[in-house]
N, C-alpha and C positions, 0 to 999 in steps of 0.2 A: 504494499500500500504505499502510495506516495505521501510525502509530507503535507501536500495540499489537501488530499482526501482525509488524512488523519485529522487536520485542523477543522475541516468542514464537519466531520463526524462529531468532534468534540464540541464544536459551537452548537450543533443541533442538540446534542445530549444536554448540554448545560441549559440552553434556552427552554427545551421541553421540560426539564426537571423543575425549573422555576415557574413554568406555566401550569403544571399539573394541579397544584393545590387550588388554583383558581376555578377548576372545573366543578360545577355544582351537581353533576350526575350522581345520584345515591348508589348506583351500581358500582362505581369506582371504589375499590377498597384501598388498602395500603400498598402503594406502587413505588417500586424503585426502578429507574431506567438503568440497565446494566450495560448496554452497548447500542451503538447505531452503526448500520452498514449502509452507506450510500453507494449507488452505482456510479461509475465514472462519469456518465452523461448527466448526472444529477436529476434524472427522471423519477427515480424511486429511492426511498429510504426505508430500510427494515429497522424498526425500533424494538429492541429486546427489553422486556420488562419482567421483573420478579414481583410476584404477588403473594402476600401472606394469606393463607386460608385454604379451605378445601377446594377440590376440583371445580365444583359448581360456582364457587365465588371467583375463581380464576377465570372461568369461561365468561361469566358476566362482566367482569372487569375488562378482559380483552375486547368483548363486543362493544362496551361503552367507549373504550378508547378509540376503536376503529370508527365508531359513530361520531366521535368528536374530532376526527382528523381535520375537518375543514376549519374549525375553530383554532386548532393547534397550528395548522399551516398558515393561517392569517397572522398568528403570533410570530411564527418564524419570519414571515415576510415583513412584518413591522420591525422586528429586532435585529435581523440579520441583513447585511448589504450584500445580497446575492442576486445574480441575474435571474436565476431560476431556483424556485423552491421546490424540493422534490415532494412527490406524493408519499404520504406516510402510511405505513402498514404496521401494526403492532402484533408482536408475536411473544408468546410466553417463553421465558428463559428458565429452564429447570436446574441451572447450575447450582443455585443456592440449596435447593431441595436435595439435589444429589449429594452435595457436600455434607449436609446434615446426616443423610443416610449412611454415608461412607464412614463418618465419624462414629456413628452409633455401632456400625459393624466392627470397626477397629477396636472400639471399647469393649465390645463383647468378646473379641478374640484375644486381645492382649491380656497378659496376666496383670493383676493389680500390683502397683508398686509396693503397697503396704505389706504384701505377703513376703517380699524379698528383703525387707528391713528387719533384722533381728539381731 
């Protein structure tokens, strides 16, 4: 990824992170934007989000974010000085959930440190 694309992705991530709390949709839960991947032609940007809650809550949040893409794109247009603002699509990022699952598995398999201290 070029330095320019990295800066574009970081700018979009920061601007969207600041704009999310202003959305009033009750379907949107606790959301963290984890990454943004913009196509080189700036036509599309995939926004990866982490959502706390069960799968049903995650699905509703992703649906609400995709429904609010127009408002968020308008915010990007206002905040960023770019010729073209990419079309946003939101996708769930399971990385945090997988990290918690792996930590639990490691804790279950690893012997307790207290047993070794005597």
